N, C-alpha and C positions, 0 to 999 in steps of 0.2 A: 504493499499498500505506498509506503514510503517513499518507493522508487518510482512507483506510478507517478506521485504529485510533485516530486523533483524532475522528473521528466516531463510534465506538463508545465510544470514554473519554468524550465530551462529553454523549452520551444517556444512557449509564449515571449521569454525574453529574447529571444533571437530573431523572432518575427516581429516584434516590435521596434527594435533598432532598425532605423533608416540609414543606409550608407550613402546614399545620395546625398551631392554636395549641395549646400545651402549656396542660395547666391550673398555674396558679399556685399556690403551697404555700396563699396565702390561699382558695385554690378548694378544696382538698384536705381531706378529713378524715381523722380518726385514731381508729380504735378503742382505746380503752383499758379495760382487764381489769385489776380489783385483786383480788390473791391475799395470802393468807398463812400464813407456813409459820414454823416452829420452827428454830434454827440454834444454832451454836454462840455467836453474838451478836446484838445488837439493828441492826440495817442495813434500808436499803431498798434493791433492786435493780431495775432497770429491763433488758428484754429488748426492744431497739427494733428490730422490721423495717424494714428499707430497701432500699428498690426502685431502681435507677438505677445501683448501684455498676459500674465495670467492670474492675477490679483492685484488689488487697490494697494494694499499694503505695503509691498516690498516692491513690485514691478514700480507701481506708483510713486511712492516715496525715493525709489532710487531717482527715476524720471525728473521729478522734481528738484531732488538736490543737484543734479545736473545740470537743469536750466539754471536755478537759482546761483549758481557759480559762474556762470557767466555775467560778466561785466555787461550793462544797458539791459538786463530784464529785471522789471518793476515788478512784475508779479506772474504766476505760475501757478494754474490749476489742472487736476488731473480728473476727467469725467472719465469712471470704468464703469461699464457695467457687465456683470458676470454672463455669459453665455455670449456677449456681442461678438462679431467679426473683428471690428476694430473698434478701438477707443480712442479719448483725445485729450490734449493737450491744450489748455488756453493760455497763451503767454502774452505778458504787453510789451513791450521793450524800446528800444532805442534805435532806430533805423539807422543814423549818425554813427552809434557803437557797435552797431551788430548786427550782420547780415544773416538774411533767410537760410543761408546754407550753413550756417554756423549754428545756429536754431537744429538743421537736420541734422548736422552731424554730431552735435552733442547726445541724443538720440540715439543714432544708429553705432555710434562706437561704442557706445555700453557693452560689455561682456566681448570686445574685438569685433563687436559687428555680427555675433551669432543670434542676438536675441529678437532685437525691434526691428520693425520696418516704418519708413514714412512715405505711403505711397501719395498722400495730399494734403498740402497746405493753402489754408486759406487766407492771404494777408488782408487786413481791412483799416485803411488811414483815415481815422475818423477827421473832421474839422469841425472846430466847435461851431454851435449857432448860438445867436443871443435870443432874447428872449420872445421879440419882434419877429421873428425868426430868419433874418438875416445872418449872413456869414460874417463872422469878426476875426481878428488876426491879432498877435499879442501887440502888434503896435495900437491896434483900436484899443486893447484895454487899456492901455498906460492913459487914454483919451476918457474912459468914463469915468464917473466920479458915482459913488450911490451916498444916495442922502435919503432922510426920513423928517418927518416934521410931526411936534409935538399939539394936540388940538389945545386951542384955549379953553381957559374955564366954561366961558360963553358958548363954547360949541356942546361941551359937554353935559352942560345945562338943557340944550334946545334937545338934546339927543333924548333925555328923560321925560321931557314933555309931549304928550300927544298930540 
């Protein structure tokens, strides 16, 4: 009985191992899509599709750690859902300091490129919008002033009278 179980275990182990060469990070191509959008502030955000994640804690934690180690990354979040074919990293970064290929390489180079692939990356450049709906720039921000008005006592009394 023990021999049968050992043989079954050994056969399963042999059949489960696949000697087919895995594509290296250098062999993989990433589709990069560029978008523009309006937002409350100017920023660049990358939604990076990641294949090969097996768990949220170890895999997601390692990827997040590698992204935060890059100069220019201000925010990195991992969206992992067990059973999905691909998961995502959402990264806010400074494109003046960091390139798209740097972000991709930081993920695909983990474990010598054996674990993760980045098939697609969506980069969105947000431009700020003022409350009236028009676009603004940093120079416009310097010219804006914010103020408030304190109502007088007569205005307060009038508001209570029918």
